[in-house]
N, C-alpha and C positions, 0 to 999 in steps of 0.2 A: 503492501499501502505504498501510499503517498506523503511528504508529509505535507503541517502545515503549512497553505500562506498567509501570508500574515499583508497587508494592504499596505499604501504609500506611508504610511498615517495609526496602522493597527498594527499589537505589539499583536503573536500570536497569541496569548490565554486571552484581551479581550477579542480578538474571531471566533475563540473556543463559547465568549460569551456572548457575540453576542450571534448564535449559529444558536445560542439556546434557548436563547430569547426570544427563539425564530423553532424550537419547535414544544416551547413550554409553551406558546403561543398556540400556537396549531392542534397541540395533544392536550393540555394542558400536563400542568407541570408531577401532578401522581400516573400519569400515565405516560410522563415521554421517560424514554431509555436514559443509560450511557451509552449501552452498545450502540440504538439507537444517532444522536450523541455523533460519536464517534463515527460509522457509516457515510452521516450527514457530510462529516469533515474531509471523511475517504481517508482514517484514519483508526491503527486498530484498536480497543475500547483501550488495555491499559496502556495507550500512547498518551489516554486522556492522563492518564492522572500525570503524565511531568509538567501540565499545566492548571489542572486545580484538583484541588483537593478530596468533592466528591460532589455531586449530583444536590446538597442540599450548598451549598461551600458558589455552588453557578449561582442560585437564584438568594441566595442572598447580597452577592455584591451584584450581584439586577436591582436589587429595590432597594439596597443599599445610594445604592451611585445615585438614583434617579432620584431619591427624598434628598439629599447632595444634591444635588443640582438645582430643585427647584430650590429649596432651600439658600442656597450660595446668592441664586439667583431676588432670594428676596431680602436679602441682605444687601444686594448693591442698590440693588429700586426703593427700598425704605433709606436708607439711606445718604440719599439725595434731593435736597429742598425742589425736590417740584413736588407742583402741585396735586393732590389725592387724587385729582380725575385723572391726570397722565402719569401718576402712580400707580393705580386699580388695567387701566388700557395698555401699559409694559407688565404686567403679570397678566393681562390676561392672554398677552402675546407670544407673551411664554414661552404660555401650556397651547395655547394653539402651535408655534411652531417645534412645539415633544412631539405631540403629537405625531408629526408629520415629520420630520423627522430622525424620529423612534422612536416608536409608531412601538416597536414590539417591546421592546424596553420597559416601556409606559403603558403599559396590559400589562404582559407579566408584575405588575407593580402597579396594576391595581385589580388587577384578581385571582394574582396567584400566593397574597405575599403571606398568608393562610397555614403557609407551607410552613412563616417561617421556625427555625425553631431558639426555644426562647437563650437568654437573653433580648438574640436579640428581635424574634416578633416586642418585646414591646416597647423595643427602643424604638422599633422604625413607627405603630403607630402615638406613639409619646414624641412623633420628631413630627409625624403628621399631622395628630392635634394641634401644636406646639404652635406648624405653620397657619393651620386653621385660623387660632387662637392674631394672632398676626394678621393677617388677610382681614380679618372681625372687628378690630380694630386702626387696621387705614380704611375702612367705611367710615368706626365709629364719629372719628377723627372730621372724619368728610362732608360726614351733615350736624358738627360744631358749628367746622366753619363756613355750612353756607353753600359752599360743595354740592353738595347732593341733595338732594330734597331725607325727609321725614322717612330712612326707611330702615327693619329692622339686620340689624348684620350677619344673622347669621343663613336669615332664609336668602341674604343680595352674595356671600359668601360659595350657600350651597347653590342657587343656581347660576355662578358667576362657572363652579367650580363644573359643574352636571351637564352643560351644555356643551362644555369644552372638554372634554370624558365625550361627549353627542359621536364627537366625530370618527370614533373609532366603528360607527354607520357609513357615516362621506368615505374615510379607508378602506371599507371594504366594499362598497360598488360605484367609487370616486364620479365621479359623472362632470358631466359638462357645466366645473367650476373650476376657475383655476386655486393654488395654494398661496397667491396674495385677493384672490376677488373675496374668499375662504378665507380669510384673519379680518380683512378690512370691513368684511361686509359685519361677523360676527363683533365687532371690534363695537361697532356705528350702533348695531343690533342691542348688546351687550350696556353701550354709555349709555347711550340718550335713552333705555329707563329711569337711569337713580341719578344722572345727573342733576340738580337743580335750572 
């Protein structure tokens, strides 16, 4: 069998993780096997362990990477002097871009996280809760500053995150809508309902 071919900007381990994300998305974490992953990569199953310790390590790599990327972006956005509306728009755009450009990993983090083992499961859930609380605080500040309507911050964040997660349906069908039109229209629809 052949060796894993790394991409221009990806290590062999990153290639393994990307292929695992695709396999977990298609089959589900529980049904996917390391042998299937090895077959997808064109290598012998024992060779996988040169790059990754276990199937559970693959899942945690995917989930933690996604959680960290969303948190890092929110840190950047939240520490700017931009208006609340600009911050929310930046967050929405980032979520859309992640769904488009890292679909398999985001899908796995959204659906297969429940298979994480402790203490990583609790850490992942805490990171997600803290992310949502920080978004709610941004909304609450926008309401106080009269940049946003008098809206419930929890419902607003839930609506935004659910709408962006709904891109799973677009990704599966890819109707005649370009990524740029999709992003701009979603931002427009989501923001116009909350801007004062």
